[in-house]
C-alpha positions as CSV (number, residue, x, y, z in Angstrom):
1,M,18.3,-0.3,-8.9
2,F,17.0,-1.4,-12.3
3,K,16.4,1.5,-14.7
4,L,12.7,0.9,-15.1
5,D,12.2,0.8,-11.3
6,E,14.1,4.0,-10.9
7,D,12.1,5.8,-13.6
8,I,8.9,4.7,-11.9
9,L,10.2,5.9,-8.5
10,R,11.1,9.3,-9.9
11,T,7.8,9.7,-11.6
12,Y,5.9,8.6,-8.5
13,F,7.7,11.2,-6.4
14,R,6.9,13.9,-8.8
15,L,3.2,12.8,-9.0
16,E,3.0,12.8,-5.2
17,E,4.3,16.4,-5.0
18,Y,2.2,17.7,-7.8
19,Q,-0.8,16.1,-6.1
20,R,0.0,17.5,-2.7
21,Q,0.4,21.0,-4.1
22,R,-2.7,20.7,-6.3
23,L,-4.8,19.7,-3.3
24,W,-3.5,22.5,-1.2
25,M,-4.2,25.1,-3.9
26,E,-7.6,23.5,-4.7
27,R,-8.7,24.0,-1.2
28,L,-7.6,27.6,-1.3
29,W,-8.8,28.7,-4.8
30,H,-11.4,26.1,-5.8
31,P,-13.1,24.7,-2.7
32,E,-16.2,24.0,-4.7
33,L,-14.3,21.2,-6.5
34,M,-13.8,19.3,-3.2
35,K,-16.2,17.1,-1.3
36,W,-17.6,18.6,1.9
37,V,-19.5,15.7,3.4
38,K,-20.0,17.1,6.9
39,R,-20.4,20.7,6.0
40,G,-22.6,20.0,3.0
41,A,-21.1,23.0,1.2
42,P,-17.7,24.8,0.8
43,P,-16.8,27.1,3.7
44,P,-17.5,30.8,3.0
45,I,-14.8,33.2,1.8
46,T,-14.0,35.2,4.9
47,P,-12.0,38.5,4.9
48,T,-9.1,36.6,6.5
49,K,-9.1,34.0,3.8
50,R,-9.2,36.7,1.1
51,I,-6.2,38.4,2.6
52,R,-4.4,35.0,2.6
53,Q,-5.2,34.5,-1.1
54,E,-3.9,37.9,-2.0
55,E,-0.6,37.5,-0.1
56,L,0.0,34.0,-1.5
57,A,-0.8,35.3,-5.0
58,K,2.0,37.9,-4.5
59,M,4.4,34.9,-3.8
60,G,3.3,33.2,-7.0
61,F,0.8,30.8,-5.5
62,D,-2.1,31.9,-7.7
63,E,-4.5,30.5,-10.2
64,N,-1.7,30.0,-12.7
65,Y,0.3,28.0,-10.2
66,Y,-2.7,25.8,-9.5
67,Q,-3.2,25.1,-13.2
68,R,0.5,24.2,-13.5
69,M,0.2,21.7,-10.6
70,L,-3.0,20.2,-12.2
71,E,-1.4,19.8,-15.6
72,G,1.8,18.4,-14.0
73,E,-0.2,15.9,-12.0
74,N,-2.1,14.7,-15.1
75,A,1.1,14.4,-17.1
76,C,2.7,12.3,-14.3
77,H,-0.3,10.0,-14.3
78,R,0.1,9.4,-18.0
79,E,3.8,8.8,-17.6
80,L,3.4,6.5,-14.7
81,K,0.8,4.5,-16.6
82,E,3.1,4.1,-19.6
83,L,6.1,3.0,-17.4
84,V,4.0,0.6,-15.2
85,E,2.7,-1.2,-18.3
86,L,6.3,-2.0,-19.2
87,H,7.0,-3.5,-15.7
88,P,7.0,-7.3,-15.1
89,L,4.6,-6.9,-12.2
90,W,1.9,-5.1,-14.2
91,P,0.4,-8.4,-15.6
92,H,-0.2,-9.5,-12.1
93,F,-1.7,-6.2,-10.8
94,E,-3.8,-6.0,-14.0
95,R,-5.5,-9.3,-13.1
96,M,-6.0,-8.6,-9.4
97,P,-9.4,-7.0,-8.7
98,G,-9.1,-3.7,-6.8
99,F,-5.7,-2.7,-8.1
100,S,-4.9,-0.1,-10.9
101,Y,-1.7,1.1,-12.5
102,Y,-1.4,3.8,-9.8
103,L,-1.2,1.2,-7.0
104,C,1.1,-0.9,-9.1
105,G,3.4,2.1,-9.6
106,A,3.2,3.1,-5.9
107,F,4.1,-0.4,-4.8
108,I,7.1,-0.5,-7.2
109,A,8.2,2.9,-5.9
110,A,7.9,1.8,-2.3
111,G,9.7,-1.4,-2.9
112,G,12.8,0.5,-4.2
113,D,15.8,-1.6,-5.2
114,I,14.6,-5.2,-5.4
115,Q,18.2,-6.3,-5.6
116,R,18.7,-5.2,-2.0
117,A,16.1,-7.6,-0.7
118,P,17.4,-11.2,-1.2
119,T,14.6,-12.7,1.0
120,G,11.0,-12.1,1.6
121,S,11.7,-11.1,5.2
122,A,14.2,-8.5,4.1
123,F,11.6,-7.1,1.7
124,W,9.0,-7.0,4.5
125,K,11.4,-5.1,6.7
126,G,12.0,-2.5,4.0
127,M,8.3,-2.1,3.6
128,G,7.8,-1.7,7.4
129,L,6.2,-5.1,7.9
130,D,8.8,-6.9,10.0
131,V,8.1,-8.1,13.6
132,L,9.8,-7.8,16.9
133,P,11.2,-10.9,18.7
134,D,7.9,-11.3,20.6
135,G,6.1,-11.5,17.3
136,T,4.4,-8.1,17.6
137,A,4.6,-5.2,15.1
138,P,7.4,-2.6,15.8
139,R,6.0,0.4,17.7
140,R,7.0,3.2,20.1
141,I,6.6,2.4,23.7
142,K,5.2,5.2,25.8
143,G,7.6,6.4,28.5
144,K,10.6,4.4,27.2
145,T,12.9,6.6,25.2
146,K,16.3,5.9,26.9
147,N,18.4,2.7,26.6
148,V,15.9,1.3,24.1
149,E,17.0,0.2,20.7
150,R,14.7,2.1,18.4
151,R,13.7,0.7,15.0
152,I,14.3,2.9,12.0
153,P,10.8,3.4,10.6
154,A,9.9,2.9,7.0
155,L,10.2,5.9,4.7
156,P,7.0,8.1,4.7
157,H,6.0,7.2,1.1
158,V,6.4,3.5,1.9
159,T,4.0,3.8,4.9
160,R,1.5,5.8,2.8
161,V,1.5,3.1,0.1
162,G,0.9,0.4,2.7
163,E,-2.0,2.4,4.1
164,Q,-3.5,2.5,0.6
165,I,-3.0,-1.2,-0.3
166,R,-4.2,-2.7,3.0
167,P,-7.9,-1.5,2.9
168,Q,-8.0,-2.0,-0.9
169,L,-6.9,-5.6,-0.5
170,V,-9.6,-6.3,2.0
171,R,-12.4,-4.2,0.4
172,S,-12.0,-5.1,-3.3
173,N,-10.0,-8.4,-3.6
174,P,-12.2,-11.5,-2.8
175,F,-9.2,-13.7,-1.9
176,G,-7.6,-11.0,0.2
177,Y,-10.9,-10.5,2.1
178,R,-11.2,-14.2,2.8
179,L,-7.7,-14.2,4.2
180,Y,-8.6,-11.2,6.3
181,L,-11.6,-13.0,7.8
182,V,-9.6,-16.2,8.6
183,H,-6.8,-14.4,10.4
184,K,-9.1,-12.0,12.2
185,K,-11.1,-14.9,13.5
186,D,-7.9,-16.7,14.5
187,Y,-6.7,-13.6,16.4
188,L,-10.0,-13.3,18.3
189,T,-9.8,-17.0,19.2
190,R,-6.3,-16.7,20.6
191,Y,-6.7,-13.3,22.3
192,P,-10.4,-12.9,23.2
193,E,-9.6,-10.2,25.8
194,K,-7.9,-7.9,23.2
195,P,-9.8,-5.0,21.6
196,L,-11.6,-5.8,18.3
197,M,-9.4,-3.2,16.5
198,F,-6.3,-5.3,17.2
199,A,-8.0,-8.3,15.5
200,H,-8.9,-6.0,12.6
201,K,-5.4,-4.7,12.2
202,H,-4.0,-8.2,12.4
203,G,-6.4,-9.4,9.8
204,Q,-5.4,-6.7,7.4
205,R,-1.6,-7.2,8.0
206,I,-1.4,-10.9,7.2
207,P,-3.0,-10.6,3.6
208,Q,-0.8,-7.6,3.0
209,K,2.4,-9.5,3.9
210,I,1.4,-12.5,1.8
211,L,0.7,-10.3,-1.2
212,Y,3.9,-8.5,-0.7
213,F,5.9,-11.7,-0.6
214,C,4.2,-13.0,-3.8
215,L,4.9,-9.8,-5.6
216,W,8.5,-9.7,-4.3
217,R,9.0,-13.2,-5.6
218,E,7.6,-12.5,-9.0
219,A,9.7,-9.3,-9.4
220,R,12.9,-11.1,-8.4
221,L,12.2,-14.0,-10.8
222,A,11.4,-11.6,-13.7
223,Y,14.7,-9.9,-13.2
224,G,16.6,-13.2,-13.1
225,L,17.3,-13.0,-9.4
226,P,17.0,-15.9,-6.9
227,A,13.8,-15.9,-4.9
228,P,13.6,-18.6,-2.3
229,D,10.3,-20.0,-1.1
230,P,9.0,-19.1,2.4
231,Y,10.9,-20.8,5.3
232,A,8.2,-23.4,5.9
233,F,8.5,-24.7,2.3
234,D,12.1,-23.9,1.5
235,I,13.7,-25.2,4.7
236,L,11.0,-27.2,6.6
237,K,9.9,-28.8,3.3
238,H,6.2,-28.5,3.9
239,D,3.9,-29.6,1.0
240,D,4.0,-26.7,-1.4
241,G,0.5,-27.5,-2.5
242,S,-0.7,-25.3,0.4
243,M,1.5,-22.4,-0.5
244,I,-0.3,-19.2,-1.6
245,R,0.8,-17.9,-4.9
246,I,0.2,-14.6,-6.7
247,S,-2.4,-16.3,-9.0
248,D,-4.6,-16.8,-6.0
249,F,-5.2,-13.1,-5.8
250,Y,-6.5,-13.1,-9.4
251,E,-9.8,-14.4,-8.2
252,Q,-12.6,-12.5,-9.7
253,K,-15.7,-14.4,-8.6
254,K,-16.7,-15.4,-5.1
255,K,-15.9,-18.9,-4.1
256,K,-17.5,-21.1,-1.5
257,A,-16.0,-21.3,2.0
258,S,-15.1,-25.0,1.4
259,Q,-12.1,-24.0,-0.7
260,H,-8.9,-23.7,1.3
261,V,-6.5,-20.9,1.8
262,G,-3.2,-22.5,2.7
263,A,-4.0,-24.7,5.7
264,T,-6.6,-22.4,7.3
265,E,-10.3,-22.4,7.3
266,L,-12.3,-19.9,5.2
267,A,-15.4,-18.0,6.1
268,G,-17.3,-15.2,4.5
269,E,-17.1,-13.2,1.3
270,P,-16.8,-9.5,0.4
271,E,-20.0,-7.7,-0.1
């Protein structure tokens, strides 16, 4: 693994843990700082909760511990920002609407050792975005636990990063949103009997995979590693004028639906 990538991964792991501990302690000692949308106000301090606070304080989980977690989290945020700004992927993330240094660092940490992913498909697999032979996403099948080859799932932090990037790509990135609409519509056309949620998930998954491929390619090229084009362009020799590139995700202003995305029809714009 390249030194900068490893430093970002280590910092991201520390940040995740500081954040987890801080949120746990904040809920216990400072519930007034959290948002209570359904309740409208923090829950009352009951005698049981007070006993819990007292016992945890004896174990060292007190106000001082909370402050250390808060300071550690803020320090990791600063360190992550400094490291990310040195990474070759940052100029791309910086120009994509909806993405900050945090998501850039999270993506680099999730991607791990880019040298171990010689193809876009290999990178997808490491990020938990590969597909089964029938073209569906890997999943557990209820009632089938024996004599079934079970896929090793992506690491937990990789899955969490994907869950952060998917909605952000659709919600805040105009180009990603248009891709989402195109592929959601295509899924509904092919499978009208399937639930709408399936079409929504499919629509989110395709822009995510395209973005991941573009970022994988830019990282490999920046480190002087080979980065072949997608199969359709590298092997089948399709016209590369229809290939989506990372610069397409830079789009800041809304564009009319007449402009193409690859070879698919566009419709709609983000609100």
